[in-house]
C-alpha positions as CSV (number, residue, x, y, z in Angstrom):
1,M,2.3,-26.2,21.1
2,N,0.7,-22.8,20.4
3,L,2.0,-21.7,17.0
4,L,1.0,-18.1,17.8
5,H,3.0,-17.8,21.0
6,N,4.7,-14.3,21.0
7,F,3.6,-13.8,17.3
8,K,2.8,-10.2,16.6
9,M,1.4,-8.4,13.6
10,A,1.1,-4.7,12.8
11,Y,-1.5,-3.3,10.5
12,V,-0.6,-0.1,8.6
13,V,-4.0,1.6,7.9
14,L,-3.9,4.4,5.4
15,C,-7.2,6.4,5.7
16,H,-8.8,9.6,4.7
17,K,-12.6,9.2,5.0
18,S,-15.5,7.5,6.8
19,P,-14.4,7.0,10.4
20,Q,-17.4,4.8,11.0
21,Q,-16.1,2.4,8.4
22,I,-12.6,2.5,9.8
23,N,-13.9,1.7,13.2
24,L,-15.7,-1.3,11.8
25,L,-12.5,-2.5,10.1
26,I,-10.5,-2.1,13.3
27,D,-13.1,-3.8,15.4
28,R,-13.1,-6.8,13.1
29,L,-9.3,-7.1,13.0
30,T,-8.8,-6.6,16.7
31,D,-6.9,-9.6,18.1
32,E,-4.4,-10.3,20.9
33,H,-1.7,-10.6,18.2
34,V,-2.4,-7.4,16.4
35,E,-1.7,-3.6,16.8
36,F,-2.8,-0.8,14.5
37,F,-0.7,2.1,13.1
38,L,-2.9,4.7,11.3
39,H,-1.9,7.5,9.0
40,V,-5.0,9.7,8.8
41,D,-4.7,12.1,5.8
42,K,-3.8,15.6,7.2
43,K,-6.7,17.3,5.4
44,S,-9.4,14.8,6.4
45,G,-10.1,16.0,10.0
46,I,-11.4,12.6,11.0
47,E,-8.9,11.4,13.6
48,E,-11.0,12.3,16.6
49,Q,-13.9,10.2,15.3
50,I,-11.7,7.1,15.1
51,I,-11.6,4.8,18.2
52,H,-8.5,5.4,20.4
53,R,-7.0,2.6,22.4
54,E,-3.6,1.4,23.6
55,D,-3.3,-0.9,20.6
56,I,-4.1,1.8,18.1
57,H,-1.3,4.2,17.2
58,F,-1.6,7.4,15.2
59,V,1.1,9.1,13.1
60,E,1.5,12.4,15.0
61,H,2.5,14.6,12.0
62,P,0.5,13.2,9.1
63,V,1.0,14.4,5.5
64,D,-1.5,15.8,3.0
65,V,-1.7,12.8,0.7
66,Q,-2.3,13.7,-3.0
67,W,-2.7,11.2,-5.8
68,G,0.6,10.4,-7.6
69,H,2.7,12.5,-5.2
70,Y,5.5,11.6,-2.9
71,G,3.1,11.8,0.0
72,Q,1.8,8.4,-0.9
73,I,5.3,7.1,-0.1
74,E,5.9,9.3,2.9
75,C,2.7,8.2,4.8
76,I,3.8,4.6,4.7
77,L,7.3,5.5,5.8
78,K,5.9,7.4,8.7
79,C,3.9,4.4,9.8
80,F,7.0,2.2,9.5
81,E,8.9,4.6,11.8
82,L,6.1,4.5,14.3
83,I,6.1,0.7,14.2
84,R,9.8,0.5,14.7
85,A,9.5,2.8,17.7
86,S,6.7,0.7,19.2
87,G,8.4,-2.8,19.3
88,N,9.1,-5.8,17.2
89,Y,6.5,-7.4,14.9
90,N,6.7,-10.6,12.8
91,Y,4.6,-9.1,10.0
92,V,3.5,-5.7,8.8
93,H,0.3,-5.6,6.6
94,I,-0.4,-2.4,4.6
95,I,-4.1,-1.9,4.1
96,S,-6.4,1.0,3.4
97,G,-9.3,2.4,5.5
98,Q,-11.6,1.0,2.8
99,D,-10.4,-2.6,3.2
100,L,-12.4,-5.3,4.9
101,P,-11.2,-8.8,6.0
102,L,-12.3,-11.8,4.0
103,A,-11.1,-14.3,6.5
104,S,-11.1,-14.6,10.3
105,N,-8.2,-13.3,12.4
106,K,-7.2,-16.8,13.3
107,V,-7.0,-17.9,9.7
108,I,-4.9,-14.8,8.9
109,A,-2.5,-15.3,11.8
110,D,-2.2,-19.0,11.3
111,F,-1.2,-18.5,7.7
112,F,1.5,-15.9,8.4
113,K,2.9,-17.9,11.2
114,E,3.1,-20.9,9.0
115,H,4.8,-18.8,6.2
116,E,7.0,-16.7,8.5
117,G,10.0,-15.3,6.7
118,Q,8.2,-14.9,3.4
119,E,7.5,-11.4,1.9
120,F,4.2,-11.0,0.1
121,V,4.9,-8.4,-2.6
122,K,3.1,-8.5,-6.0
123,H,5.5,-7.2,-8.6
124,L,6.8,-7.1,-12.2
125,Q,10.2,-6.0,-13.4
126,L,10.7,-2.8,-15.4
127,P,10.8,-1.9,-18.2
128,N,7.4,-3.4,-18.8
129,E,6.6,-3.6,-22.5
130,A,2.9,-3.4,-21.9
131,E,3.1,0.1,-20.5
132,M,4.0,3.5,-22.1
133,W,7.8,3.9,-22.3
134,G,8.1,0.7,-20.3
135,C,6.7,2.6,-17.3
136,M,10.2,4.1,-16.9
137,Y,8.7,7.6,-17.4
138,R,7.6,7.5,-13.8
139,V,11.1,8.0,-12.6
140,S,13.0,9.2,-15.7
141,V,11.0,12.5,-15.9
142,Y,11.2,15.3,-13.4
143,Y,7.6,16.3,-12.5
144,P,6.7,19.7,-11.2
145,R,3.9,19.3,-8.6
146,F,1.3,20.9,-10.8
147,L,1.7,18.2,-13.4
148,V,0.7,15.4,-11.0
149,S,-3.0,15.5,-11.1
150,R,-6.0,13.4,-12.2
151,A,-7.6,16.4,-14.0
152,K,-8.1,15.6,-17.6
153,A,-6.6,18.9,-18.8
154,V,-3.5,18.4,-16.7
155,S,-3.2,14.7,-17.8
156,E,-3.2,15.8,-21.5
157,I,-0.4,18.4,-20.8
158,R,1.5,15.8,-18.7
159,N,1.4,13.2,-21.5
160,R,2.9,15.7,-24.0
161,Y,5.6,16.7,-21.5
162,I,6.4,13.0,-20.8
163,N,6.7,12.2,-24.5
164,L,9.0,15.2,-25.1
165,V,11.3,14.4,-22.2
166,M,11.5,10.6,-22.9
167,S,12.2,11.3,-26.6
168,V,15.2,13.5,-25.8
169,P,17.9,11.6,-23.9
170,W,19.6,14.6,-22.4
171,L,16.2,15.8,-20.9
172,K,15.8,12.6,-18.9
173,R,16.9,12.5,-15.3
174,S,20.0,10.6,-14.2
175,L,18.9,7.3,-12.5
176,K,22.3,6.6,-10.9
177,E,20.7,6.7,-7.5
178,L,18.4,3.8,-8.4
179,P,19.4,0.1,-8.6
180,E,20.0,-1.4,-12.0
181,E,16.8,-3.5,-11.7
182,L,13.6,-1.7,-11.0
183,Y,10.3,-3.3,-10.0
184,K,6.7,-2.1,-9.9
185,G,3.7,-3.4,-8.0
186,S,0.9,-3.0,-5.5
187,N,1.5,-1.0,-2.3
188,W,-0.8,-3.3,-0.4
189,M,1.9,-5.7,0.9
190,S,2.6,-8.0,3.8
191,L,6.2,-7.7,4.9
192,T,8.2,-9.2,7.7
193,G,9.2,-6.8,10.4
194,K,12.8,-7.3,9.5
195,C,12.2,-6.4,5.9
196,M,10.4,-3.3,7.0
197,E,13.3,-2.3,9.2
198,Y,15.7,-2.9,6.2
199,I,13.6,-0.4,4.2
200,L,14.1,2.3,6.8
201,E,17.8,1.5,7.1
202,F,18.1,1.7,3.3
203,I,16.5,5.1,2.9
204,A,18.6,6.5,5.8
205,E,21.7,5.4,3.9
206,H,20.5,6.4,0.4
207,P,19.1,10.0,0.6
208,G,19.5,10.3,-3.1
209,Y,17.1,7.5,-3.7
210,V,14.5,9.3,-1.7
211,R,15.2,12.6,-3.4
212,L,14.6,11.2,-6.8
213,F,11.2,9.9,-5.8
214,R,10.0,13.3,-4.5
215,N,9.4,14.4,-8.0
216,S,8.4,11.1,-9.6
217,F,4.9,10.2,-10.9
218,C,3.0,7.5,-8.9
219,G,6.4,6.5,-7.6
220,D,4.9,4.7,-4.6
221,E,4.4,1.6,-6.9
222,I,8.1,1.5,-7.5
223,F,9.8,2.8,-4.4
224,F,9.3,-0.1,-2.0
225,H,9.4,-2.9,-4.6
226,S,12.8,-1.8,-5.9
227,I,14.3,-1.7,-2.5
228,I,13.0,-5.1,-1.5
229,L,13.7,-6.9,-4.7
230,N,17.3,-5.6,-4.8
231,S,18.0,-6.9,-1.3
232,K,18.6,-10.2,0.4
233,Y,14.9,-10.4,1.0
234,K,14.3,-11.0,-2.7
235,D,14.8,-14.7,-2.3
236,N,11.9,-14.8,0.2
237,V,9.4,-12.8,-2.0
238,I,6.1,-14.5,-3.0
239,N,4.6,-12.7,-5.9
240,E,1.1,-12.4,-4.4
241,I,-0.5,-10.3,-1.7
242,K,-3.6,-12.3,-0.5
243,R,-5.9,-9.4,-1.4
244,Y,-9.0,-9.2,-3.6
245,T,-9.4,-6.1,-5.8
246,D,-11.5,-5.7,-9.0
247,W,-9.5,-3.8,-11.6
248,N,-11.6,-5.0,-14.5
249,T,-15.3,-4.3,-14.0
250,G,-15.4,-0.6,-13.3
251,P,-16.9,2.0,-13.4
252,E,-14.1,2.9,-10.9
253,F,-10.6,1.5,-11.0
254,P,-10.4,-0.3,-8.7
255,R,-14.1,-0.9,-8.5
256,T,-15.9,0.2,-5.4
257,L,-17.5,-3.2,-4.4
258,R,-21.2,-3.5,-4.1
259,A,-23.8,-6.1,-3.1
260,E,-23.9,-7.6,-6.6
261,D,-20.2,-8.4,-6.2
262,Y,-20.7,-10.6,-3.2
263,E,-20.7,-14.0,-5.1
264,R,-17.8,-12.9,-7.2
265,I,-15.8,-11.9,-4.1
266,R,-16.5,-15.3,-2.6
267,A,-15.5,-17.2,-5.8
268,Q,-12.6,-15.1,-7.1
269,G,-11.4,-14.0,-3.7
270,A,-11.0,-17.5,-2.3
271,G,-7.7,-17.6,-0.4
272,C,-7.6,-13.8,-0.1
273,F,-7.5,-12.3,3.4
274,W,-8.6,-8.7,2.6
275,G,-10.6,-7.0,0.0
276,R,-10.9,-3.4,-1.2
277,K,-12.4,-1.1,-1.8
278,F,-15.7,-0.8,0.1
279,D,-17.6,2.4,0.8
280,L,-20.5,2.9,3.3
281,D,-21.7,5.8,1.2
282,V,-22.0,3.7,-1.9
283,D,-23.3,0.3,-0.6
284,K,-23.8,-0.6,3.1
285,E,-25.2,-4.0,2.3
286,I,-22.0,-5.4,0.9
287,I,-20.1,-4.3,4.0
288,S,-22.6,-6.1,6.3
289,D,-22.3,-9.2,4.1
290,I,-18.5,-9.2,4.2
291,L,-18.3,-8.7,7.9
292,R,-20.6,-11.7,8.4
293,L,-18.4,-13.7,6.0
294,A,-15.2,-13.0,7.9
């Protein structure tokens, strides 16, 4: 019996640079069980350089994705809507255009067929004592757009603003539109198609939930997790995502992986299906090595 009979997976690919690298990624992941759904950052201008085929779908009206802003949520939702309009899929994997596979397509498909019904969502519950204000400042504070920036000067102003608002109860936003239990985690998830459809149904029925996140800070790491882990799908959640990322070594966080990381990826990434992030402009050698590995 063929375990993969009628088994379909969708890759959400969030990308903004290096169409050559995106094409390498798609080429390696191409399989009879797979289709691709790309959100290409509106300001990037690279869509025409990305391969176009029947199994590759592009969001027609992409957003200008800015770090920390609601656009990081919106681009995923637009891909989900495109997937729903395209058919039924057993699994939806969210990856970036700077990911590369660390395992073969067969290994990946076999695993998710064997674990069908499980949601792979890395998460922790809030408030988290290890983070400033338990990480609740991300949703409890109203953020004007100009305060959501990586610029050091803006960051210093934002931190003072956060501390003021969080210190004065009546300045904090009402969180009545949010569930009692909040969760935070990585956006790079693998969800069942049914869970993805539930997320779209939830936001359609709870516009106040979406409104609150429009002026949150890096709310993308809370938005999806809090929906999933307050739903019937919670019982099926596995707290891992089968992805290798280096958040420890630097100088970037996450680290842009280089040739000297190859052995570490093989050792620490054992059992992972995808790794990030890679960059042709930084190190071509590691990309060639990883593509040979997969």
